TORPA-4810 file (N, C-alpha, C, O; in nm, 3 decimals):
<nodes>
NODE_1_11.612_-1.387_4.101_11.662_-1.267_4.172_11.793_-1.276_4.206_11.827_-1.371_4.277_Q
NODE_2_11.884_-1.188_4.165_12.007_-1.196_4.194_12.091_-1.158_4.293_12.113_-1.037_4.285_V
NODE_3_12.150_-1.214_4.387_12.189_-1.158_4.511_12.326_-1.181_4.527_12.361_-1.299_4.520_H
NODE_4_12.448_-1.061_4.555_12.528_-1.097_4.571_12.592_-1.045_4.734_12.607_-0.928_4.770_L
NODE_5_12.619_-1.155_4.805_12.660_-1.140_4.931_12.787_-1.132_4.992_12.845_-1.237_5.018_V
NODE_6_12.849_-1.002_5.025_13.047_-1.002_5.040_13.036_-1.021_5.206_12.946_-0.986_5.282_D
NODE_7_13.139_-1.075_5.228_13.153_-1.121_5.361_13.314_-1.124_5.359_13.389_-1.148_5.264_T
NODE_8_13.354_-1.085_5.529_13.531_-1.125_5.523_13.574_-0.995_5.580_13.679_-1.005_5.644_G
NODE_9_13.505_-0.835_5.576_13.587_-0.788_5.660_13.622_-0.762_5.763_13.642_-0.858_5.837_G
NODE_10_13.640_-0.660_5.804_13.708_-0.618_5.965_13.814_-0.553_5.995_13.895_-0.497_5.920_G
NODE_11_13.812_-0.563_6.149_13.953_-0.453_6.135_14.115_-0.559_6.170_14.135_-0.648_6.252_L
NODE_12_14.209_-0.493_6.060_14.300_-0.544_6.122_14.439_-0.454_6.096_14.448_-0.363_6.013_V
NODE_13_14.541_-0.500_6.183_14.668_-0.400_6.149_14.704_-0.354_6.067_14.653_-0.414_5.973_Q
NODE_14_14.769_-0.273_6.028_14.831_-0.215_5.890_14.998_-0.362_5.868_15.086_-0.393_5.948_A
NODE_15_14.973_-0.403_5.746_15.086_-0.516_5.742_14.980_-0.653_5.735_15.014_-0.755_5.675_G
NODE_16_14.854_-0.643_5.801_14.790_-0.777_5.787_14.745_-0.829_5.676_14.786_-0.811_5.561_G
NODE_17_14.652_-0.898_5.717_14.601_-0.961_5.524_14.439_-0.984_5.586_14.400_-0.973_5.702_S
NODE_18_14.376_-1.013_5.480_14.232_-1.045_5.488_14.196_-1.092_5.374_14.261_-1.072_5.271_L
NODE_19_14.057_-1.179_5.379_14.016_-1.245_5.242_13.902_-1.230_5.254_13.848_-1.290_5.347_R
NODE_20_13.829_-1.153_5.172_13.688_-1.107_5.110_13.642_-1.243_5.041_13.705_-1.329_4.979_L
NODE_21_13.508_-1.230_5.075_13.436_-1.351_4.960_13.316_-1.265_4.925_13.269_-1.173_4.990_S
NODE_22_13.271_-1.323_4.790_13.140_-1.272_4.717_13.063_-1.422_4.695_13.119_-1.522_4.652_C
NODE_23_12.935_-1.414_4.731_12.892_-1.534_4.698_12.774_-1.489_4.616_12.685_-1.411_4.651_V
NODE_24_12.791_-1.562_4.476_12.644_-1.489_4.382_12.574_-1.623_4.392_12.613_-1.729_4.440_A
NODE_25_12.447_-1.587_4.327_12.300_-1.639_4.344_12.213_-1.622_4.256_12.193_-1.500_4.249_S
NODE_26_12.124_-1.699_4.153_12.074_-1.617_4.075_12.080_-1.575_3.954_11.995_-1.522_3.883_G
NODE_27_12.195_-1.604_3.936_12.289_-1.557_3.806_12.356_-1.698_3.741_12.360_-1.799_3.812_L
NODE_28_12.399_-1.699_3.626_12.470_-1.831_3.572_12.620_-1.770_3.592_12.664_-1.688_3.512_T
NODE_29_12.684_-1.808_3.689_12.823_-1.759_3.743_12.927_-1.721_3.619_13.004_-1.625_3.608_F
NODE_30_12.901_-1.829_3.532_13.010_-1.808_3.448_13.030_-1.755_3.351_13.133_-1.758_3.284_D
NODE_31_12.882_-1.672_3.322_12.860_-1.557_3.190_12.871_-1.429_3.261_12.797_-1.338_3.222_N
NODE_32_12.961_-1.404_3.373_12.970_-1.288_3.386_13.111_-1.259_3.443_13.180_-1.351_3.485_Y
NODE_33_13.144_-1.156_3.444_13.302_-1.117_3.496_13.268_-1.054_3.624_13.181_-0.967_3.633_Y
NODE_34_13.348_-1.104_3.739_13.315_-1.005_3.874_13.454_-0.966_3.912_13.560_-1.024_3.888_M
NODE_35_13.432_-0.864_3.972_13.503_-0.748_4.011_13.469_-0.719_4.176_13.383_-0.767_4.249_G
NODE_36_13.582_-0.613_4.202_13.574_-0.600_4.344_13.578_-0.398_4.317_13.634_-0.344_4.222_W
NODE_37_13.529_-0.351_4.389_13.531_-0.203_4.408_13.549_-0.189_4.576_13.515_-0.259_4.671_F
NODE_38_13.616_-0.067_4.560_13.586_0.020_4.749_13.520_0.147_4.742_13.479_0.191_4.634_R
NODE_39_13.509_0.199_4.837_13.515_0.334_4.865_13.509_0.376_4.995_13.419_0.356_5.077_Q
NODE_40_13.626_0.443_5.009_13.685_0.505_5.111_13.616_0.605_5.198_13.543_0.684_5.138_P
NODE_41_13.627_0.616_5.320_13.537_0.740_5.377_13.516_0.850_5.343_13.626_0.905_5.346_P
NODE_42_13.413_0.948_5.297_13.454_1.054_5.250_13.480_1.025_5.112_13.479_1.140_5.068_G
NODE_43_13.499_0.962_5.028_13.516_0.949_4.896_13.441_0.882_4.776_13.342_0.815_4.802_K
NODE_44_13.475_0.894_4.667_13.380_0.834_4.545_13.417_0.689_4.591_13.501_0.650_4.672_E
NODE_45_13.314_0.613_4.502_13.394_0.440_4.475_13.485_0.452_4.369_13.478_0.523_4.268_R
NODE_46_13.585_0.360_4.413_13.699_0.327_4.272_13.699_0.188_4.284_13.670_0.128_4.388_E
NODE_47_13.741_0.123_4.147_13.766_0.011_4.111_13.915_-0.019_4.191_14.005_0.062_4.211_F
NODE_48_13.909_-0.170_4.232_14.023_-0.238_4.243_14.092_-0.331_4.178_14.211_-0.345_4.154_V
NODE_49_13.955_-0.421_4.145_14.015_-0.553_4.088_13.927_-0.621_4.048_13.824_-0.630_4.115_A
NODE_50_13.946_-0.720_3.870_13.804_-0.766_3.817_13.873_-0.862_3.747_13.995_-0.877_3.747_A
NODE_51_13.792_-0.924_3.689_13.839_-0.999_3.593_13.771_-0.989_3.456_13.650_-0.970_3.442_F
NODE_52_13.858_-1.003_3.359_13.801_-0.929_3.226_13.853_-1.014_3.104_13.922_-1.112_3.133_S
NODE_53_13.832_-0.990_2.985_13.881_-1.050_2.856_13.995_-1.070_2.845_14.031_-1.185_2.870_D
NODE_54_14.095_-0.976_2.805_14.228_-0.954_2.794_14.297_-0.846_2.839_14.304_-0.748_2.766_K
NODE_55_14.360_-0.844_2.970_14.429_-0.946_3.020_14.309_-1.025_3.116_14.202_-0.966_3.134_P
NODE_56_14.329_-1.144_3.170_14.215_-1.177_3.256_14.197_-1.096_3.395_14.087_-1.094_3.450_T
NODE_57_14.283_-1.044_3.439_14.279_-0.986_3.559_14.359_-0.844_3.560_14.477_-0.832_3.528_T
NODE_58_14.293_-0.763_3.591_14.316_-0.649_3.623_14.349_-0.589_3.732_14.316_-0.659_3.828_I
NODE_59_14.409_-0.470_3.769_14.416_-0.408_3.895_14.432_-0.283_3.886_14.461_-0.235_3.776_Y
NODE_60_14.413_-0.188_4.016_14.403_-0.046_4.016_14.580_-0.053_4.067_14.628_-0.142_4.137_T
NODE_61_14.657_0.070_4.007_14.812_0.035_4.058_14.832_0.057_4.201_14.944_0.045_4.250_D
NODE_62_14.728_0.087_4.271_14.763_0.118_4.408_14.743_-0.049_4.530_14.760_-0.055_4.651_S
NODE_63_14.703_-0.158_4.434_14.715_-0.252_4.521_14.769_-0.376_4.421_14.726_-0.491_4.428_V
NODE_64_14.862_-0.334_4.336_14.877_-0.416_4.230_15.011_-0.511_4.333_15.072_-0.449_4.420_K
NODE_65_15.037_-0.641_4.311_15.123_-0.712_4.428_15.064_-0.763_4.588_15.090_-0.867_4.648_G
NODE_66_14.981_-0.650_4.628_14.911_-0.694_4.753_14.817_-0.762_4.768_14.799_-0.841_4.861_R
NODE_67_14.716_-0.731_4.642_14.582_-0.771_4.652_14.558_-0.878_4.550_14.590_-0.848_4.435_I
NODE_68_14.516_-0.980_4.567_14.489_-1.089_4.454_14.321_-1.134_4.433_14.250_-1.148_4.533_T
NODE_69_14.273_-1.154_4.311_14.130_-1.160_4.308_14.104_-1.268_4.212_14.154_-1.261_4.100_I
NODE_70_14.020_-1.377_4.251_14.021_-1.502_4.208_13.869_-1.568_4.229_13.775_-1.518_4.290_S
NODE_71_13.873_-1.680_4.168_13.724_-1.705_4.158_13.696_-1.870_4.185_13.797_-1.938_4.163_R
NODE_72_13.610_-1.925_4.217_13.537_-2.053_4.244_13.411_-2.082_4.147_13.294_-2.085_4.184_D
NODE_73_13.444_-2.097_4.056_13.306_-2.153_3.975_13.210_-2.212_4.032_13.096_-2.165_4.034_N
NODE_74_13.245_-2.324_4.087_13.179_-2.453_4.153_13.134_-2.390_4.257_13.023_-2.431_4.289_A
NODE_75_13.173_-2.309_4.323_13.096_-2.243_4.445_12.997_-2.086_4.397_12.903_-2.038_4.463_K
NODE_76_13.048_-2.038_4.280_12.956_-1.946_4.267_12.991_-1.831_4.327_12.908_-1.745_4.359_N
NODE_77_13.171_-1.816_4.357_13.251_-1.708_4.469_13.344_-1.636_4.430_13.431_-1.693_4.365_T
NODE_78_13.355_-1.514_4.449_13.454_-1.457_4.422_13.558_-1.426_4.535_13.518_-1.437_4.651_V
NODE_79_13.687_-1.388_4.514_13.730_-1.368_4.650_13.838_-1.232_4.604_13.855_-1.173_4.497_Y
NODE_80_13.901_-1.216_4.745_13.986_-1.083_4.732_14.037_-1.122_4.834_13.981_-1.125_4.943_L
NODE_81_14.191_-1.169_4.799_14.296_-1.182_4.906_14.392_-1.053_4.913_14.464_-1.005_4.825_Q
NODE_82_14.373_-1.017_5.033_14.456_-0.872_5.066_14.571_-0.890_5.151_14.550_-0.932_5.265_M
NODE_83_14.691_-0.865_5.113_14.782_-0.867_5.205_14.855_-0.738_5.182_14.827_-0.657_5.093_D
NODE_84_14.970_-0.725_5.289_15.054_-0.616_5.362_14.937_-0.504_5.353_14.965_-0.420_5.268_S
NODE_85_14.808_-0.481_5.420_14.749_-0.398_5.433_14.782_-0.262_5.479_14.856_-0.245_5.575_L
NODE_86_14.734_-0.172_5.417_14.779_-0.066_5.466_14.661_0.064_5.501_14.548_0.056_5.453_K
NODE_87_14.696_0.162_5.576_14.573_0.249_5.615_14.457_0.307_5.535_14.341_0.333_5.565_P
NODE_88_14.558_0.324_5.380_14.500_0.385_5.315_14.388_0.283_5.211_14.322_0.326_5.117_E
NODE_89_14.390_0.144_5.260_14.289_0.068_5.202_14.174_0.053_5.305_14.089_-0.031_5.276_D
NODE_90_14.161_0.108_5.395_14.032_0.126_5.438_13.933_0.211_5.387_13.931_0.331_5.359_T
NODE_91_13.800_0.064_5.379_13.723_0.098_5.269_13.597_0.031_5.296_13.613_-0.083_5.339_A
NODE_92_13.473_0.070_5.282_13.347_-0.029_5.240_13.420_-0.077_5.070_13.456_0.004_4.985_M
NODE_93_13.426_-0.237_5.058_13.406_-0.324_4.993_13.322_-0.410_4.926_13.269_-0.502_4.989_Y
NODE_94_13.296_-0.389_4.771_13.194_-0.425_4.721_13.238_-0.489_4.606_13.332_-0.462_4.531_Y
NODE_95_13.123_-0.611_4.603_13.198_-0.720_4.499_13.065_-0.666_4.373_12.970_-0.603_4.420_C
NODE_96_13.065_-0.689_4.253_13.043_-0.690_4.162_13.064_-0.757_4.012_13.162_-0.810_3.960_A
NODE_97_12.912_-0.727_3.958_12.902_-0.859_3.835_12.860_-0.805_3.730_12.758_-0.737_3.747_A
NODE_98_12.914_-0.810_3.589_12.954_-0.767_3.487_12.897_-0.888_3.397_12.951_-0.999_3.405_R
NODE_99_12.772_-0.861_3.300_12.784_-0.987_3.182_12.894_-1.000_3.088_12.954_-0.897_3.060_F
NODE_100_12.922_-1.088_3.046_13.015_-1.097_2.968_13.029_-0.996_2.869_13.138_-0.938_2.872_L
NODE_101_12.947_-0.958_2.781_12.906_-0.875_2.668_12.895_-0.739_2.681_12.893_-0.664_2.583_S
NODE_102_12.887_-0.700_2.803_12.817_-0.575_2.867_12.938_-0.484_2.918_13.038_-0.554_2.939_S
NODE_103_12.955_-0.375_2.939_13.062_-0.291_3.002_13.037_-0.241_3.126_13.111_-0.180_3.203_I
NODE_104_12.904_-0.278_3.137_12.823_-0.215_3.260_12.843_-0.310_3.393_12.836_-0.432_3.380_S
NODE_105_12.869_-0.250_3.523_12.854_-0.366_3.641_12.701_-0.354_3.663_12.657_-0.247_3.704_W
NODE_106_12.624_-0.450_3.642_12.467_-0.466_3.684_12.472_-0.511_3.847_12.448_-0.425_3.932_R
NODE_107_12.497_-0.622_3.879_12.506_-0.597_4.018_12.586_-0.605_4.157_12.704_-0.638_4.160_Y
NODE_108_12.534_-0.581_4.238_12.630_-0.537_4.365_12.563_-0.591_4.464_12.444_-0.619_4.479_W
NODE_109_12.696_-0.607_4.558_12.687_-0.685_4.696_12.662_-0.535_4.805_12.666_-0.415_4.780_G
NODE_110_12.647_-0.580_4.877_12.597_-0.527_4.999_12.711_-0.433_5.063_12.675_-0.329_5.117_Q
NODE_111_12.827_-0.461_5.060_12.940_-0.439_5.099_13.023_-0.507_5.206_12.962_-0.608_5.243_G
NODE_112_13.124_-0.493_5.263_13.194_-0.509_5.357_13.310_-0.431_5.400_13.390_-0.375_5.325_T
NODE_113_13.312_-0.432_5.533_13.365_-0.292_5.569_13.536_-0.380_5.608_13.536_-0.492_5.659_L
NODE_114_13.649_-0.316_5.578_13.757_-0.306_5.609_13.821_-0.228_5.687_13.816_-0.124_5.621_V
NODE_115_13.867_-0.208_5.762_13.930_-0.086_5.855_14.088_-0.120_5.892_14.112_-0.208_5.975_T
NODE_116_14.187_-0.051_5.833_14.307_-0.097_5.866_14.372_0.012_5.959_14.375_0.129_5.923_V
NODE_117_14.420_-0.026_6.073_14.475_0.049_6.192_14.651_0.088_6.131_14.726_0.023_6.058_S
NODE_118_14.665_0.197_6.187_14.816_0.191_6.195_14.909_0.163_6.286_15.028_0.169_6.258_S
</nodes>
């Protein structure tokens, strides 16, 4: 059984930083692209960042230069380092896993809440 556990959310002031973590179990981590999505209050879920084929990492425009995705395959963990946070980054953040040959994000974490105060 596959589990993705998201942690690291919290309340931070604008300009601050947070690092989210997502630990995966029940899957062969190397065989999956990992990504992060977010759902702001009252809005649809949106893409934030992910590993891919080429280019190897992709980001939505609004977070470029402020947010970095990374992974530690030895720990089955993907991270989202978020710097220079803005109030509009406030959202529930979810990690997700997509099999290398698939276009669909199959597995999802439970989410971790990030709140950025102005």
